[in-house]
N, C-alpha and C positions, 0 to 999 in steps of 0.2 A: 288819572294822576300823571302830571308831567314829571318825567324822569330825566329828560335831557333838554338843554337849551343849546341851540346852535346860533351863533352870531355870524352873519356873512356881510361882507361889505358891498355886495351887489346882488341883484335878483337872480341871475343865472347861477351864481355860486350857491345861493340859498337852496336852489332846486337840485343841483347835481350832488349836493352833499346830503340833503334830507332824504333823497331817494334811496340812499344806501341803507337807511333804516326802514323806510316804507316797503321796500321790496322784500323785506324779511318779516313783514307782518305788523310793524309798528304803525300807529296812526299819527302821521306827521302833518302839521299845519304851518304854512308859511305866511308870515304877517309882514305888511309894509309899515304898520304903525309901530313905533319903537316902544311905546308904553302899553304893552299888552296887558289886558285885564285878565289875569290868570283865573280869577275866581268865576269869570263868565265863560270860560272855555267849556266845550263839550267834555263830559267825563271820560270819553274814550280816547281823547288826545293825550299821547304820552311823549311826543317829541314836538317841541315848539321851535320854530325857526324865525328869527328876526332879520329882516333886510335893513341893516343900519344905514345904507347908502352913504358910506364914509370914504369910498375909494377916491373921490375927487375933491374932498375938503382938505383943510389944513391939518397938519399932524396934531395940533393942539385940540382942534375941534373933534377929530376922530377919537383922541384919547378920552375926552369928556363924554362923548356919546357912548362909547363902549363901557367906560367905567360905570355910568349910570345904569345901563342895561344889566351889567353883572351885579351891581348893587341890588337891584330889584329882584333879580333871580335868587340871589343868596337869601334875601329876606323871605322869599317864598319856599325856602328849603329845597330847591331843586338840586339834586345830588350830583349831577354831572353837567359841565359846561364845555362846549367845543367852540373854539374860535376858528371859523373857516377863513383861510387866507387864499389869495390868488396863487395858482400853481406856478406862475412865472414871476411872482413877487411884486406885482403892481400894487399900487395903493399905499396905505399907511401901515405896513406890516409891523414895524418896530413899535410905533405908538400904540397900536391896538393890543399887541401882545403884552406890552408894559402895563396897560390899563387892567388887563385880566390878572396879571401877576400882582400888581399893587393892591387891587381890591380883594383878591382871594387870599393875599398874604402868604402865598406859598410858592410852589413850583409850577411852571407851565412847560409841558413837554411838546415840543414843536417838531412835527414830522412832515416836511413840505413835499416829499416825493409823491409822484403819481405815475408809476411805471407804465400803466395802460395807455397813458397819453404821451409817453416819451419823456416825462419829467423825472429826473433822478438827482440824487444828492450824493456827492462824494467829496470828503474832506471839507465839508461846509460850502462847497460850490454847487449852485443849482444849474443843471444842464437841461436843454431841450433837444432831444434827438442827438445827444452826444456833443452838443455845442453849448458853451457857457451862455446863459440866458441873455446877458447884456450884449453878446455878439450875435444873437439870433434876430429874427424879425421883430421880436418884442423889444429889442433895444432901439427900434426905429418907430415905435408906436407914436402916432401923431399927437396923442393926448397925454399919454402917461408912459414915456419911454423908461425902460429898466436900465439904470445906470451902473449897477454893480451886480456881479454874479455871486459875490461873497456874502453869505447870509449873516455871519456874525458882524461883519462890517455894516451891512444894511441896518441891522437892529441898533447897533451902537451909534449910528448917525442920528437917531432920534430917541435914545434911551440911555439911562445910566445904571440900569439893573445888571446884575451878574449874567453873563452869557457863557454857557458851557457847550462845547462841541463833543458829541458822542459818536465815535466811529463804530462801524459794524462789529468790531472786535472788542470794544470797550464795554465795561460793566460799571453801572452807576453804583458807587459805594453806599454803605448804610448811612454814612455821615453826609447826607444830602443838604446842600445849601439852597436857599431860596433863589429863584432866578429863572431864566429861560434856558432850557436844555434843547439843543438842536441835534437831531439824529440823522446820520447818513442812512440812505436806503436806495437800492437800485432795482429791487424786484418785489413782487407782491409777497413773496415769502419773507423778505426782510421786514415788510410792514407788519405782517402777522407776528413775527418773532418779537418785534418791539412792543406790540399791543399785549402779547402774552406776558412778557416780562413786567410791563407796567401794571397789568392786572394782578399779577402775583404779588406785587409790592403795594397794592392798593393806591396806585398813582395815576389812575385814569380820571380823577376828579376834574382836573383842568388841563385839557389838551388842545392842541392846535394843528392845523394842516389843511389840506384840501380834500377833495372827495376820495382820494386814494387811501389816506389813513382813516377817513371816516368809515370806509368799507371794512377795514380791519377792526375798528372800534365797535362797529355793529356786531361783528362776530363775537366779541367779548361780552358785550353788555346784555345781549338777548332781550331787547326791548320789544314788547308786542306779542301778538298771538300768531295764529296760523294765517298764511297768505290766502287772500280771497281770490276769486276768479277775476280776470281782466274784463273790462267792458269791450264791446265791439266798437272800434274806433271808426269815425267817418273815413271814407276812402279818398275823398277829394282833399287837396291840401292847398292852402293859401299862404304863401311865404312872404313875410315882411322883413326885409333885412336892413338893419340900421348899423351893422358892423362894418368897419373899414379895414378889418384884419385881412391880410393877404390870404390867409388860409380859407376864410369864408368867401372872399372874392373868387378864388379858384374854384370852390365848390359851385358857385353861381355860374361861372363860365362853363363848367362841365355840364351842368343841367341845361343851360341854354343851348350848347352845342348838340345835346341829345334831343332838342325839340321843345323844351319847356319855355313858354313865353315869359320874357323878362322885360318888365316895364321900368325904365330908369326915370325916377322922379326928377322933375326940374326944380329950380330954386323957389318958384312960387309955391309949389306943393309942400316943400320942405320948410320954408321960412315964413310964409304968410299964415298967421294963426287963424285967420278967418276963411282960408280957402275951403276948408272942409264943409263950410255952410253954403257955398256958392252953387249955382246951377251947373257950372262946369264940373265941380266935384261930384255932384249927384250923377251927372251923365257918365263921367269916367268910371266911377265906382260901380255903377250898374253894368258897364261894359266889362270891367275886370271880373266881376262875379260871373257874368255870362261866359266868359272865356274859361274860368275855372270849372263851371258846370259842364261845359262841352268838352274841354280837353282833359279835365281831371286835376290840373295843377296850374298855378301861375305864381310869378315872383314879382314883388315890388322891391326896388333896390335904390339905395341912396348913392350908388356907384362906388367905384373902388376908392375914392377919396372924397372927403367932404370939401376939399379945396376946389373941386371943379365938377360940374354936373354935365349932363349930355349936351347942353347948349354952350359949354365952355365958360360959363359964368362962374366967378370966384365966390366961394362960401367960406366965411370966417370960422375956424375951428371952435371959437368961443361960443358959437351958436349951437353947440351940441344939444343943450337942454331944449332949445326951441325946436330943433329937428325931431327929437324924441317925442316931444309933446304933440307935434303935428302928426307924426306916424301913429301915435296913440289914438288921436282923433279919427284918423283914416280907418284904423282897425275897428273902432267903435261903429263907424258908419257902415263898414262892410258887414259886421256882425248883425247890425240892425236890418240889413237887406237879406243876408243869408247866414244863418248860424250853424247850419248843418255842414260843417267842414272842420278839418283839422287845421288850426292856425299855427304856423311855425314862425316864432318871433326870435330873431337872432340879435344878441347883444342885450346886456342887462338894462341899458337905458331905454331901449325899444320896449321891452317887456313892462318896465315900470311906467312908461308913458301910456301904454295901453290900459294897464290896471287903473291908473288915475283917471283916464278918460271915461272908463266904464264904472267908476266909483266902486271898484272891487278892492278890498283890503286884505283878503286872505284867500288862500287856495290850497288844494291838496294834491301832492304828487302821487302818481299812479304807478308808473313803472319806468324803467330805463330801456328805451327801445334799442339803443346802441350806447356803448360807453360814452358818458358825457352828454347824452341826448335824452332829455327827460320829458315824458308825457305827463300832463297834469290836467286838472279840471277846476273850474270855479262856477259859481251860480250867478247867472245874469238874467234878471227879469223872470225868475222862476225856472230857468232852463240851464242844464249843464252844458258848459262850453268846454270843448277839448282843445288843448294846445300842446305844442312842442317847443322846447327852448333849449338852447345850447350857448356856451361861451363862444365868442368869435373865433378863438384860436383852436377850437377842438374839431377833430374829425378828418377823415380821408377825403380826397377830392371828389369821390363819387357819392358822398354822404346823402345829398338830396335825392339822387336817383335810388339809393338804397332805401331811404324812407318811403319813397313812392311805392316801391315794391312791397315793403312790409305792410303798408296800409292796404294795398290791393289784396293781400292775403286774407284780410278780415279776420274772422274767427277760426280760420283753418290753420293758423300757425301762431304760436306764442312767441313773444319777443326773445325769450330765453332760449328758444330752439331754432333760431335762424341758422340755416345750414349753408355750406358753400354752394349747394345746388341752387338755393334760392338766389344767392348773390350772383351766380353765373347767368341768371336770367335777365339781369339788368342791362 
């Protein structure tokens, strides 16, 4: 029985939020199709996650999509709905929260902080590592720059619902008005305190935030049973990076400096939709797989900017969907050659492109290897394929090397017990 619906505006967000429940024993399933047929779900599924893919559409379109998803969920009597938002406020945050508020006819409690990732909220301002988000690298995002750090202002730019700011010392009175309540939080303890108070007031029905508050919400809802054992993951890792975020670019630089082969894709590979079917592609893919098999890891990269590739050729940022589609087709070809690997796909567009190329429409999160880095699996041609995904802006600079070390440990170490001793071996 489905007890919780999570609506995320991109694929990586769907995963890093759903894993907060899956790692506590819930059976979560992530869907790329917006009109989920709830009656056809496996009876053991109790958390459904829908990737609405509304981050890069208009505010009006985002509102309509989320409103429709919420409407269907309420008609299915799903008791809890969580609107996952980007931790640095990208996308149509105001429009989507308004859709949830309008259709539910009540209050939406929005807790956007994610302290584990350096995202904090103070006096309604969103910070990244102590810097207002609009003045951070996310204010320079080539596709979706964050223009304001002021959350009430951000919401009011696309909504006329009531917006209330709740500081850490405030208490929401009994005479609660409908609208969007924004909560300050700077620590995990703050998140848990907010979840505890909302639970005591029976106010967890419609909440919003990123994976940070989802973790606290999971503590309150107790969805699922006992945690099962983890599978033994493949040791070899094939990284496909479609993210242009400077955080990810630095992670690739560090891995390359440590000896991991990094292939910079040229404009033909990224923009020619037929390239993956050519003899050139077949030859190169076989070579890349052989490198992974011999060396243990390999990286395919769209480079630090979409605006220029290794040959110095210019690429239009508007071609993002073409690039992600081609990356997806490359991933499919690689899996067809060698499926016994851990595939790391960075960036929601890259992950979605791969799922579409493989004709896969649902997957199951397994565990969180590192905060914000989710391992999941899906079935392809009767075989379980294991993958890792993360948002482009997540992780320390040695993240890829850290993952390599974790996978090499195999069944000798669980992700929850990664020690400083292990990390020192990197």
